[in-house]
PDB file of N, CA, C and O in Angstrom:
ATOM      1  N   MET A   1      88.338   4.854 140.649  1.00  0.00           N
ATOM      2  CA  MET A   1      89.004   4.244 139.479  1.00  0.00           C
ATOM      3  C   MET A   1      90.017   3.185 139.929  1.00  0.00           C
ATOM      4  O   MET A   1      90.262   2.203 139.229  1.00  0.00           O
ATOM      5  N   VAL A   2      90.604   3.411 141.120  1.00  0.00           N
ATOM      6  CA  VAL A   2      91.634   2.476 141.591  1.00  0.00           C
ATOM      7  C   VAL A   2      90.999   1.208 142.167  1.00  0.00           C
ATOM      8  O   VAL A   2      91.583   0.126 142.096  1.00  0.00           O
ATOM      9  N   LYS A   3      89.779   1.353 142.747  1.00  0.00           N
ATOM     10  CA  LYS A   3      89.137   0.204 143.391  1.00  0.00           C
ATOM     11  C   LYS A   3      88.775  -0.872 142.369  1.00  0.00           C
ATOM     12  O   LYS A   3      88.883  -2.061 142.667  1.00  0.00           O
ATOM     13  N   LEU A   4      88.343  -0.470 141.162  1.00  0.00           N
ATOM     14  CA  LEU A   4      87.913  -1.451 140.157  1.00  0.00           C
ATOM     15  C   LEU A   4      89.043  -2.389 139.760  1.00  0.00           C
ATOM     16  O   LEU A   4      88.865  -3.604 139.858  1.00  0.00           O
ATOM     17  N   PRO A   5      90.211  -1.888 139.313  1.00  0.00           N
ATOM     18  CA  PRO A   5      91.312  -2.805 138.954  1.00  0.00           C
ATOM     19  C   PRO A   5      91.768  -3.639 140.146  1.00  0.00           C
ATOM     20  O   PRO A   5      92.132  -4.803 139.983  1.00  0.00           O
ATOM     21  N   PHE A   6      91.753  -3.052 141.349  1.00  0.00           N
ATOM     22  CA  PHE A   6      92.183  -3.779 142.547  1.00  0.00           C
ATOM     23  C   PHE A   6      91.249  -4.952 142.803  1.00  0.00           C
ATOM     24  O   PHE A   6      91.696  -6.046 143.146  1.00  0.00           O
ATOM     25  N   ARG A   7      89.940  -4.717 142.632  1.00  0.00           N
ATOM     26  CA  ARG A   7      88.963  -5.796 142.825  1.00  0.00           C
ATOM     27  C   ARG A   7      89.162  -6.861 141.760  1.00  0.00           C
ATOM     28  O   ARG A   7      89.072  -8.052 142.058  1.00  0.00           O
ATOM     29  N   MET A   8      89.432  -6.454 140.515  1.00  0.00           N
ATOM     30  CA  MET A   8      89.690  -7.414 139.433  1.00  0.00           C
ATOM     31  C   MET A   8      90.919  -8.256 139.764  1.00  0.00           C
ATOM     32  O   MET A   8      90.929  -9.465 139.530  1.00  0.00           O
ATOM     33  N   ALA A   9      91.958  -7.611 140.310  1.00  0.00           N
ATOM     34  CA  ALA A   9      93.182  -8.331 140.667  1.00  0.00           C
ATOM     35  C   ALA A   9      92.893  -9.354 141.763  1.00  0.00           C
ATOM     36  O   ALA A   9      93.399 -10.476 141.722  1.00  0.00           O
ATOM     37  N   THR A  10      92.078  -8.962 142.742  1.00  0.00           N
ATOM     38  CA  THR A  10      91.725  -9.885 143.829  1.00  0.00           C
ATOM     39  C   THR A  10      90.984 -11.092 143.283  1.00  0.00           C
ATOM     40  O   THR A  10      91.261 -12.225 143.679  1.00  0.00           O
ATOM     41  N   VAL A  11      90.028 -10.854 142.363  1.00  0.00           N
ATOM     42  CA  VAL A  11      89.259 -11.954 141.764  1.00  0.00           C
ATOM     43  C   VAL A  11      90.189 -12.864 140.966  1.00  0.00           C
ATOM     44  O   VAL A  11      90.066 -14.088 141.026  1.00  0.00           O
ATOM     45  N   SER A  12      91.127 -12.263 140.213  1.00  0.00           N
ATOM     46  CA  SER A  12      92.049 -13.064 139.402  1.00  0.00           C
ATOM     47  C   SER A  12      92.918 -13.948 140.289  1.00  0.00           C
ATOM     48  O   SER A  12      93.164 -15.109 139.962  1.00  0.00           O
ATOM     49  N   ILE A  13      93.388 -13.396 141.419  1.00  0.00           N
ATOM     50  CA  ILE A  13      94.230 -14.169 142.339  1.00  0.00           C
ATOM     51  C   ILE A  13      93.417 -15.310 142.945  1.00  0.00           C
ATOM     52  O   ILE A  13      93.914 -16.427 143.088  1.00  0.00           O
ATOM     53  N   LEU A  14      92.154 -15.022 143.301  1.00  0.00           N
ATOM     54  CA  LEU A  14      91.295 -16.066 143.876  1.00  0.00           C
ATOM     55  C   LEU A  14      91.080 -17.192 142.869  1.00  0.00           C
ATOM     56  O   LEU A  14      90.936 -18.352 143.256  1.00  0.00           O
ATOM     57  N   LYS A  15      91.057 -16.857 141.587  1.00  0.00           N
ATOM     58  CA  LYS A  15      90.873 -17.864 140.541  1.00  0.00           C
ATOM     59  C   LYS A  15      92.209 -18.514 140.165  1.00  0.00           C
ATOM     60  O   LYS A  15      92.256 -19.350 139.263  1.00  0.00           O
ATOM     61  N   SER A  16      93.286 -18.139 140.847  1.00  0.00           N
ATOM     62  CA  SER A  16      94.625 -18.682 140.573  1.00  0.00           C
ATOM     63  C   SER A  16      95.077 -18.351 139.156  1.00  0.00           C
ATOM     64  O   SER A  16      95.896 -19.063 138.575  1.00  0.00           O
ATOM     65  N   ASN A  17      94.541 -17.271 138.606  1.00  0.00           N
ATOM     66  CA  ASN A  17      94.949 -16.840 137.263  1.00  0.00           C
ATOM     67  C   ASN A  17      96.010 -15.750 137.438  1.00  0.00           C
ATOM     68  O   ASN A  17      95.718 -14.559 137.335  1.00  0.00           O
ATOM     69  N   TRP A  18      97.246 -16.181 137.703  1.00  0.00           N
ATOM     70  CA  TRP A  18      98.314 -15.242 138.064  1.00  0.00           C
ATOM     71  C   TRP A  18      98.662 -14.292 136.921  1.00  0.00           C
ATOM     72  O   TRP A  18      98.973 -13.124 137.159  1.00  0.00           O
ATOM     73  N   MET A  19      98.612 -14.787 135.677  1.00  0.00           N
ATOM     74  CA  MET A  19      98.948 -13.925 134.536  1.00  0.00           C
ATOM     75  C   MET A  19      98.008 -12.727 134.480  1.00  0.00           C
ATOM     76  O   MET A  19      98.456 -11.594 134.305  1.00  0.00           O
ATOM     77  N   SER A  20      96.704 -12.970 134.628  1.00  0.00           N
ATOM     78  CA  SER A  20      95.735 -11.874 134.601  1.00  0.00           C
ATOM     79  C   SER A  20      95.963 -10.948 135.797  1.00  0.00           C
ATOM     80  O   SER A  20      95.851  -9.729 135.667  1.00  0.00           O
ATOM     81  N   ALA A  21      96.278 -11.515 136.947  1.00  0.00           N
ATOM     82  CA  ALA A  21      96.514 -10.713 138.148  1.00  0.00           C
ATOM     83  C   ALA A  21      97.697  -9.773 137.928  1.00  0.00           C
ATOM     84  O   ALA A  21      97.642  -8.600 138.297  1.00  0.00           O
ATOM     85  N   VAL A  22      98.767 -10.296 137.323  1.00  0.00           N
ATOM     86  CA  VAL A  22      99.951  -9.470 137.053  1.00  0.00           C
ATOM     87  C   VAL A  22      99.600  -8.363 136.068  1.00  0.00           C
ATOM     88  O   VAL A  22      99.995  -7.211 136.252  1.00  0.00           O
ATOM     89  N   GLU A  23      98.849  -8.717 135.014  1.00  0.00           N
ATOM     90  CA  GLU A  23      98.462  -7.715 134.012  1.00  0.00           C
ATOM     91  C   GLU A  23      97.626  -6.613 134.650  1.00  0.00           C
ATOM     92  O   GLU A  23      97.841  -5.432 134.379  1.00  0.00           O
ATOM     93  N   VAL A  24      96.668  -6.997 135.503  1.00  0.00           N
ATOM     94  CA  VAL A  24      95.806  -6.012 136.165  1.00  0.00           C
ATOM     95  C   VAL A  24      96.628  -5.134 137.104  1.00  0.00           C
ATOM     96  O   VAL A  24      96.403  -3.927 137.182  1.00  0.00           O
ATOM     97  N   CYS A  25      97.585  -5.741 137.819  1.00  0.00           N
ATOM     98  CA  CYS A  25      98.441  -4.969 138.731  1.00  0.00           C
ATOM     99  C   CYS A  25      99.258  -3.944 137.955  1.00  0.00           C
ATOM    100  O   CYS A  25      99.392  -2.798 138.383  1.00  0.00           O
ATOM    101  N   ILE A  26      99.808  -4.362 136.799  1.00  0.00           N
ATOM    102  CA  ILE A  26     100.592  -3.449 135.960  1.00  0.00           C
ATOM    103  C   ILE A  26      99.696  -2.322 135.460  1.00  0.00           C
ATOM    104  O   ILE A  26     100.088  -1.156 135.483  1.00  0.00           O
ATOM    105  N   LEU A  27      98.487  -2.672 135.007  1.00  0.00           N
ATOM    106  CA  LEU A  27      97.542  -1.653 134.528  1.00  0.00           C
ATOM    107  C   LEU A  27      97.171  -0.704 135.662  1.00  0.00           C
ATOM    108  O   LEU A  27      97.067   0.504 135.452  1.00  0.00           O
ATOM    109  N   THR A  28      96.970  -1.250 136.875  1.00  0.00           N
ATOM    110  CA  THR A  28      96.620  -0.416 138.025  1.00  0.00           C
ATOM    111  C   THR A  28      97.740   0.572 138.319  1.00  0.00           C
ATOM    112  O   THR A  28      97.488   1.759 138.528  1.00  0.00           O
ATOM    113  N   CYS A  29      98.993   0.078 138.334  1.00  0.00           N
ATOM    114  CA  CYS A  29     100.146   0.954 138.572  1.00  0.00           C
ATOM    115  C   CYS A  29     100.227   2.016 137.485  1.00  0.00           C
ATOM    116  O   CYS A  29     100.535   3.174 137.768  1.00  0.00           O
ATOM    117  N   PHE A  30      99.947   1.624 136.229  1.00  0.00           N
ATOM    118  CA  PHE A  30      99.997   2.556 135.104  1.00  0.00           C
ATOM    119  C   PHE A  30      98.931   3.636 135.261  1.00  0.00           C
ATOM    120  O   PHE A  30      99.199   4.815 135.035  1.00  0.00           O
ATOM    121  N   TYR A  31      97.698   3.223 135.658  1.00  0.00           N
ATOM    122  CA  TYR A  31      96.617   4.192 135.868  1.00  0.00           C
ATOM    123  C   TYR A  31      96.970   5.150 136.996  1.00  0.00           C
ATOM    124  O   TYR A  31      96.760   6.356 136.871  1.00  0.00           O
ATOM    125  N   ILE A  32      97.507   4.622 138.105  1.00  0.00           N
ATOM    126  CA  ILE A  32      97.892   5.460 139.246  1.00  0.00           C
ATOM    127  C   ILE A  32      98.964   6.454 138.807  1.00  0.00           C
ATOM    128  O   ILE A  32      98.928   7.617 139.211  1.00  0.00           O
ATOM    129  N   PHE A  33      99.929   6.007 137.976  1.00  0.00           N
ATOM    130  CA  PHE A  33     100.991   6.881 137.485  1.00  0.00           C
ATOM    131  C   PHE A  33     100.399   8.017 136.666  1.00  0.00           C
ATOM    132  O   PHE A  33     100.797   9.171 136.827  1.00  0.00           O
ATOM    133  N   ILE A  34      99.436   7.696 135.774  1.00  0.00           N
ATOM    134  CA  ILE A  34      98.790   8.720 134.936  1.00  0.00           C
ATOM    135  C   ILE A  34      98.008   9.695 135.814  1.00  0.00           C
ATOM    136  O   ILE A  34      98.075  10.908 135.610  1.00  0.00           O
ATOM    137  N   ILE A  35      97.259   9.160 136.801  1.00  0.00           N
ATOM    138  CA  ILE A  35      96.461  10.015 137.691  1.00  0.00           C
ATOM    139  C   ILE A  35      97.382  10.942 138.481  1.00  0.00           C
ATOM    140  O   ILE A  35      97.073  12.123 138.643  1.00  0.00           O
ATOM    141  N   ASP A  36      98.516  10.423 138.978  1.00  0.00           N
ATOM    142  CA  ASP A  36      99.466  11.243 139.734  1.00  0.00           C
ATOM    143  C   ASP A  36     100.031  12.346 138.845  1.00  0.00           C
ATOM    144  O   ASP A  36     100.178  13.484 139.289  1.00  0.00           O
ATOM    145  N   GLN A  37     100.353  12.016 137.582  1.00  0.00           N
ATOM    146  CA  GLN A  37     100.895  13.014 136.654  1.00  0.00           C
ATOM    147  C   GLN A  37      99.864  14.110 136.404  1.00  0.00           C
ATOM    148  O   GLN A  37     100.206  15.292 136.371  1.00  0.00           O
ATOM    149  N   GLU A  38      98.594  13.716 136.227  1.00  0.00           N
ATOM    150  CA  GLU A  38      97.538  14.701 135.982  1.00  0.00           C
ATOM    151  C   GLU A  38      97.379  15.614 137.192  1.00  0.00           C
ATOM    152  O   GLU A  38      97.207  16.823 137.040  1.00  0.00           O
ATOM    153  N   HIS A  39      97.437  15.035 138.404  1.00  0.00           N
ATOM    154  CA  HIS A  39      97.302  15.836 139.618  1.00  0.00           C
ATOM    155  C   HIS A  39      98.501  16.774 139.772  1.00  0.00           C
ATOM    156  O   HIS A  39      98.359  17.878 140.299  1.00  0.00           O
ATOM    157  N   GLU A  40      99.683  16.342 139.316  1.00  0.00           N
ATOM    158  CA  GLU A  40     100.868  17.191 139.419  1.00  0.00           C
ATOM    159  C   GLU A  40     100.795  18.340 138.414  1.00  0.00           C
ATOM    160  O   GLU A  40     101.227  19.454 138.711  1.00  0.00           O
ATOM    161  N   GLN A  41     100.248  18.069 137.222  1.00  0.00           N
ATOM    162  CA  GLN A  41     100.200  19.090 136.173  1.00  0.00           C
ATOM    163  C   GLN A  41      99.167  20.171 136.486  1.00  0.00           C
ATOM    164  O   GLN A  41      99.325  21.317 136.066  1.00  0.00           O
ATOM    165  N   VAL A  42      98.101  19.813 137.228  1.00  0.00           N
ATOM    166  CA  VAL A  42      97.037  20.785 137.510  1.00  0.00           C
ATOM    167  C   VAL A  42      97.506  21.905 138.444  1.00  0.00           C
ATOM    168  O   VAL A  42      97.238  23.071 138.152  1.00  0.00           O
ATOM    169  N   PRO A  43      98.202  21.602 139.565  1.00  0.00           N
ATOM    170  CA  PRO A  43      98.593  22.676 140.480  1.00  0.00           C
ATOM    171  C   PRO A  43      99.705  23.578 139.937  1.00  0.00           C
ATOM    172  O   PRO A  43      99.854  24.702 140.417  1.00  0.00           O
ATOM    173  N   GLN A  44     100.480  23.130 138.964  1.00  0.00           N
ATOM    174  CA  GLN A  44     101.642  23.892 138.488  1.00  0.00           C
ATOM    175  C   GLN A  44     101.288  25.329 138.076  1.00  0.00           C
ATOM    176  O   GLN A  44     101.965  26.261 138.508  1.00  0.00           O
ATOM    177  N   PRO A  45     100.229  25.539 137.238  1.00  0.00           N
ATOM    178  CA  PRO A  45      99.881  26.916 136.871  1.00  0.00           C
ATOM    179  C   PRO A  45      99.464  27.740 138.090  1.00  0.00           C
ATOM    180  O   PRO A  45      99.731  28.940 138.144  1.00  0.00           O
ATOM    181  N   LYS A  46      98.809  27.102 139.073  1.00  0.00           N
ATOM    182  CA  LYS A  46      98.377  27.812 140.275  1.00  0.00           C
ATOM    183  C   LYS A  46      99.595  28.221 141.110  1.00  0.00           C
ATOM    184  O   LYS A  46      99.591  29.286 141.728  1.00  0.00           O
ATOM    185  N   VAL A  47     100.633  27.382 141.131  1.00  0.00           N
ATOM    186  CA  VAL A  47     101.842  27.687 141.899  1.00  0.00           C
ATOM    187  C   VAL A  47     102.574  28.869 141.267  1.00  0.00           C
ATOM    188  O   VAL A  47     103.121  29.713 141.977  1.00  0.00           O
ATOM    189  N   GLN A  48     102.585  28.932 139.926  1.00  0.00           N
ATOM    190  CA  GLN A  48     103.253  30.039 139.223  1.00  0.00           C
ATOM    191  C   GLN A  48     102.566  31.365 139.530  1.00  0.00           C
ATOM    192  O   GLN A  48     103.204  32.417 139.520  1.00  0.00           O
ATOM    193  N   ASN A  49     101.259  31.312 139.805  1.00  0.00           N
ATOM    194  CA  ASN A  49     100.510  32.532 140.111  1.00  0.00           C
ATOM    195  C   ASN A  49     100.957  33.085 141.471  1.00  0.00           C
ATOM    196  O   ASN A  49     100.447  34.112 141.917  1.00  0.00           O
TER     197      ASN A  49
END
């Protein structure tokens, strides 16, 4: 999931479309944040056990 936005960002930078590159980078960071939160929420019940 992370490779796709990263590749899009690379293509946008190559096209000198900085606005799209920034938007994709922000979206990538947002996706990574959501994925990290999901990974953190999954082990919590197992730790309580």
